C-alpha positions as CSV (number, residue, x, y, z in Angstrom):
1,M,-103.9,-111.3,53.3
2,A,-101.7,-108.4,52.7
3,T,-101.7,-106.8,49.3
4,S,-99.0,-104.7,47.8
5,A,-99.9,-101.5,46.0
6,A,-99.3,-101.4,42.3
7,P,-96.4,-99.1,41.2
8,I,-97.3,-95.8,39.5
9,S,-96.6,-95.9,35.7
10,L,-95.0,-92.7,34.5
11,S,-93.2,-91.7,31.3
12,F,-89.6,-90.5,31.2
13,F,-90.8,-87.2,32.7
14,T,-90.4,-88.8,36.2
15,S,-88.5,-85.7,37.4
16,S,-89.2,-83.6,40.4
17,I,-91.1,-81.1,38.4
18,F,-94.0,-83.6,37.9
19,L,-93.9,-85.3,41.3
20,P,-96.2,-84.0,44.1
21,S,-94.4,-82.0,46.8
22,S,-93.9,-83.8,50.1
23,S,-94.2,-80.6,52.1
24,H,-98.0,-80.4,52.1
25,K,-99.5,-79.9,55.5
26,P,-102.3,-82.2,56.5
27,F,-105.8,-80.8,56.0
28,S,-107.4,-79.6,59.3
29,V,-111.1,-80.1,59.7
30,L,-111.3,-77.4,62.3
31,A,-109.6,-74.8,60.1
32,P,-111.9,-71.9,59.2
33,T,-112.8,-71.6,55.6
34,N,-113.3,-68.4,53.7
35,S,-115.4,-68.6,50.6
36,L,-114.3,-65.2,49.3
37,K,-110.6,-66.0,49.4
38,T,-108.9,-65.2,46.1
39,P,-106.9,-68.0,44.4
40,K,-103.1,-67.9,44.7
41,P,-101.3,-66.6,41.7
42,L,-99.4,-69.1,39.5
43,I,-95.8,-68.9,40.5
44,V,-93.2,-69.5,37.8
45,S,-89.6,-70.6,38.3
46,A,-86.6,-71.2,36.0
47,E,-84.1,-74.0,36.0
48,L,-80.9,-73.9,34.0
49,A,-80.2,-77.2,32.2
50,T,-76.9,-78.1,30.5
51,L,-77.2,-80.0,27.3
52,P,-74.4,-81.7,25.3
53,V,-73.9,-80.7,21.7
54,L,-73.0,-83.5,19.3
55,S,-71.7,-83.3,15.8
56,F,-73.1,-85.2,12.8
57,T,-70.6,-88.0,13.4
58,G,-71.7,-88.3,17.1
59,D,-68.7,-86.6,18.8
60,K,-69.3,-84.2,21.6
61,V,-68.2,-80.7,20.5
62,G,-69.5,-78.6,23.3
63,E,-72.4,-77.7,25.6
64,T,-75.4,-75.4,25.6
65,F,-77.9,-74.2,28.1
66,L,-81.6,-74.4,28.2
67,D,-83.2,-71.8,30.5
68,L,-87.0,-72.0,30.4
69,K,-89.9,-71.0,32.6
70,S,-91.4,-73.9,34.5
71,A,-94.2,-74.2,37.0
72,L,-93.5,-75.2,40.5
73,P,-94.0,-78.9,41.4
74,D,-97.2,-78.1,43.3
75,T,-98.9,-76.8,40.1
76,A,-96.9,-78.4,37.3
77,R,-99.0,-81.5,36.9
78,A,-102.2,-79.4,36.9
79,V,-100.9,-77.0,34.3
80,V,-99.6,-79.7,31.9
81,H,-102.8,-81.8,32.4
82,R,-105.1,-78.9,31.5
83,A,-103.1,-78.1,28.4
84,I,-102.9,-81.7,27.1
85,I,-106.6,-82.2,27.7
86,T,-107.3,-78.9,25.8
87,D,-105.2,-80.0,22.8
88,L,-106.8,-83.5,22.6
89,Q,-110.3,-82.3,23.1
90,N,-110.0,-79.6,20.5
91,K,-109.0,-82.2,17.9
92,R,-112.4,-83.9,18.3
93,R,-114.6,-83.2,15.3
94,G,-117.8,-83.8,17.1
95,T,-119.7,-85.0,14.0
96,A,-120.9,-88.3,15.5
97,S,-124.7,-88.5,15.0
98,T,-127.4,-91.1,15.4
99,L,-131.1,-91.1,14.5
100,T,-133.8,-91.2,17.2
101,R,-137.0,-93.0,17.0
102,A,-138.7,-89.9,15.5
103,E,-136.0,-89.5,12.8
104,V,-135.8,-93.1,11.5
105,S,-137.9,-93.6,8.3
106,G,-140.7,-96.1,8.3
107,G,-142.5,-97.6,11.2
108,G,-146.0,-96.4,10.4
109,R,-147.5,-99.9,10.3
110,K,-148.2,-101.9,13.4
111,P,-145.9,-105.0,13.0
112,Y,-148.5,-107.6,14.2
113,P,-151.9,-107.6,16.0
114,Q,-152.1,-106.4,19.6
115,K,-153.4,-109.7,20.9
116,K,-153.4,-113.5,20.3
117,T,-149.8,-113.7,19.1
118,G,-148.0,-114.6,22.3
119,H,-145.5,-111.7,21.7
120,A,-145.1,-108.5,23.6
121,R,-147.2,-105.7,22.1
122,Q,-145.4,-103.6,19.5
123,G,-146.7,-100.4,17.8
124,S,-143.9,-99.7,15.4
125,T,-141.0,-101.5,13.6
126,R,-138.7,-98.5,14.4
127,T,-138.8,-98.9,18.2
128,P,-135.4,-98.9,19.9
129,L,-136.2,-102.5,21.0
130,R,-136.1,-103.8,17.4
131,P,-133.2,-104.0,14.9
132,G,-133.3,-101.0,12.6
133,G,-135.0,-98.8,15.2
134,G,-133.9,-95.5,16.7
135,V,-131.1,-95.1,19.2
136,V,-131.8,-94.0,22.7
137,F,-129.6,-91.3,24.1
138,G,-127.2,-91.6,21.1
139,P,-124.5,-89.1,20.2
140,K,-125.5,-85.9,18.4
141,P,-123.2,-83.3,16.8
142,R,-121.6,-81.1,19.4
143,D,-118.7,-78.7,19.9
144,W,-116.0,-80.3,22.2
145,S,-113.6,-77.4,22.0
146,I,-112.5,-75.7,25.2
147,K,-110.3,-72.6,25.8
148,I,-107.1,-72.1,27.6
149,N,-105.1,-69.0,28.4
150,R,-102.3,-68.4,26.0
151,K,-99.8,-67.8,28.8
152,E,-100.9,-71.0,30.5
153,K,-100.5,-73.1,27.4
154,R,-97.0,-71.6,26.8
155,L,-96.1,-72.4,30.4
156,A,-97.2,-76.0,30.0
157,I,-95.0,-76.5,26.9
158,S,-92.0,-74.9,28.6
159,T,-92.5,-77.0,31.7
160,A,-92.7,-80.2,29.7
161,V,-89.5,-79.3,27.7
162,A,-87.7,-78.3,30.9
163,S,-88.6,-81.6,32.6
164,A,-87.2,-83.6,29.7
165,A,-83.8,-82.0,29.8
166,E,-82.1,-85.2,31.1
167,N,-83.4,-87.0,28.0
168,T,-82.5,-84.3,25.5
169,I,-79.5,-83.8,23.3
170,V,-78.5,-81.1,20.9
171,V,-77.2,-82.0,17.5
172,E,-75.5,-79.6,15.1
173,D,-77.5,-78.7,12.0
174,F,-77.5,-81.8,9.8
175,S,-79.6,-80.6,6.9
176,D,-76.6,-79.9,4.7
177,E,-75.2,-83.4,5.2
178,F,-78.4,-84.9,3.8
179,E,-78.6,-82.4,1.0
180,K,-75.3,-83.7,-0.3
181,L,-76.9,-87.1,-0.9
182,E,-77.9,-88.0,-4.5
183,K,-81.3,-89.1,-3.2
184,P,-83.0,-89.4,0.2
185,K,-82.1,-92.6,2.1
186,T,-83.8,-93.8,5.3
187,T,-80.7,-96.0,6.1
188,E,-78.5,-92.9,6.3
189,F,-80.9,-91.2,8.7
190,I,-81.0,-94.4,10.9
191,A,-77.2,-94.6,10.9
192,A,-77.0,-91.0,12.0
193,M,-79.5,-91.7,14.8
194,R,-77.4,-94.6,16.0
195,R,-74.3,-92.4,16.0
196,W,-76.2,-90.0,18.3
197,G,-77.0,-92.8,20.7
198,L,-80.7,-93.1,19.6
199,D,-82.7,-96.3,19.2
200,P,-84.9,-96.2,16.1
201,K,-87.4,-98.3,17.9
202,E,-87.9,-95.7,20.7
203,K,-90.2,-92.7,20.2
204,T,-88.0,-89.7,19.2
205,T,-89.1,-86.2,18.6
206,F,-86.9,-83.7,16.7
207,L,-87.3,-80.0,17.3
208,V,-85.9,-78.1,14.4
209,T,-86.5,-74.6,13.1
210,E,-86.8,-75.8,9.5
211,V,-87.1,-79.2,7.9
212,A,-85.1,-79.7,4.7
213,N,-86.6,-81.7,1.9
214,N,-84.1,-84.5,2.0
215,V,-84.3,-84.7,5.8
216,R,-88.1,-85.0,5.5
217,L,-88.0,-87.7,2.8
218,S,-85.3,-89.6,4.7
219,S,-87.1,-89.7,8.0
220,R,-90.7,-90.0,7.0
221,N,-90.6,-93.9,6.9
222,I,-89.5,-94.1,10.5
223,G,-92.8,-94.6,12.4
224,T,-91.4,-93.7,15.8
225,L,-90.0,-90.4,14.7
226,K,-91.6,-86.9,14.8
227,M,-90.3,-83.8,13.1
228,L,-91.6,-80.6,14.8
229,T,-91.1,-77.0,13.8
230,P,-92.1,-73.8,15.7
231,R,-95.4,-74.0,13.7
232,T,-96.2,-77.6,14.7
233,L,-94.8,-77.6,18.2
234,N,-97.3,-79.3,20.4
235,L,-97.5,-80.7,23.9
236,F,-98.6,-84.2,23.1
237,D,-95.6,-85.1,20.9
238,I,-93.3,-83.7,23.6
239,L,-94.8,-85.8,26.4
240,N,-95.1,-88.9,24.2
241,A,-91.5,-89.0,23.2
242,D,-88.7,-91.0,24.9
243,K,-86.0,-88.7,23.5
244,L,-85.9,-85.1,22.4
245,I,-83.4,-83.9,19.8
246,M,-82.8,-80.2,19.2
247,T,-80.5,-78.1,17.1
248,P,-78.6,-75.0,18.5
249,E,-81.0,-72.8,16.6
250,T,-84.0,-74.5,18.3
251,V,-82.4,-74.0,21.7
252,D,-82.0,-70.3,21.0
253,Y,-85.6,-70.1,19.9
254,L,-86.9,-71.9,23.0
255,N,-84.9,-69.7,25.3
256,A,-86.1,-66.6,23.6
257,R,-89.8,-67.7,23.3
258,Y,-90.2,-69.6,26.6
259,G,-87.4,-68.1,28.7
260,V,-87.5,-65.8,31.7
261,D,-86.6,-62.8,29.6
262,Y,-89.7,-63.2,27.4
263,D,-91.9,-60.1,27.7
264,G,-94.7,-60.3,25.2
265,E,-95.8,-61.5,21.9
266,T,-94.8,-60.4,18.4
267,E,-96.7,-60.6,15.2
268,D,-94.6,-63.5,14.0
269,E,-95.3,-65.6,17.1
270,E,-99.0,-64.9,16.7
271,D,-98.8,-66.1,13.1
272,D,-97.0,-69.3,14.2
273,E,-99.8,-70.0,16.7
274,E,-102.5,-69.4,14.2
275,G,-100.7,-71.6,11.7
276,A,-100.4,-74.4,14.3
277,E,-104.1,-74.2,15.1
278,L,-104.9,-74.3,11.4
279,E,-102.9,-77.4,10.9
280,E,-104.5,-79.1,13.9
281,D,-107.9,-78.3,12.4
282,G,-106.9,-79.9,9.1
283,G,-107.0,-76.6,7.2
284,V,-104.7,-75.5,4.4
285,D,-102.7,-72.3,4.5
286,I,-103.3,-70.7,1.1
287,Q,-100.8,-68.2,-0.3
288,V,-101.6,-66.0,-3.3
289,T,-98.6,-65.4,-5.5
290,A,-98.0,-62.4,-7.7
291,A,-98.7,-64.5,-10.8
292,D,-102.1,-65.4,-9.5
293,E,-102.9,-61.8,-8.8
294,S,-101.8,-60.7,-12.3
295,S,-104.0,-63.5,-13.9
296,D,-107.0,-62.4,-11.8
297,A,-106.4,-58.8,-12.9
298,A,-106.2,-59.8,-16.6
299,E,-109.5,-61.7,-16.3
């Protein structure tokens, strides 16, 4: 009986950048192999994407361009996969622990005589075969973290954002519109999303340079929405979103940070990466004010 192959399930990133190239040559068994052959360098390309710019009322007021570095289709899937696995694995705390037979308290007394009981012989009540006994090959605390090159991680983020260009729109800065409200309202934010052609039930990720207080309070009750800043920009929320929303300032930041003209790192960018890692680890960025310093000096 003929069986049909199941279709491959992909997210909205079903663009050519994530699909394997069809120009691969078949592997030849008779081809000579060289164990000392150096690996090929990672080739980077750039694709210019045109994005529509919408006003707060939902009208198209212009266009902007997103020019980011992206890996070639042959290596894009591997780069993005390695980066997402690194992010997810580094979030694991690694604190799961179980007690072995030697660590469980009790068990010094033989539960019943060796013979004349009809049961299998038992020498301890803390054997793994009995309830309350030790665990065989159970988890122990360990470090799950792995490392990735900073340039490779940056390339993975830019590749993911570039591949989502067809599902990305740019909206003019709307923080002032929500600051005019007397109090934050989720209904106002949902109404704005509908004017921009967004479905509140779909997963939406906003990439903004700064989140205003009223914007944060008005959008926090929408479970399918994520607000990301340069400090919290991560690969998982980009890949997990159905729609990406940016502001013109964010487009300029991405073009400067992940574009072709980017040369090296600055101190501000290093601080952003350290802050993002601190937030992923659950830490708190403590800032000492001048009042605290003066009180410490007085003491």
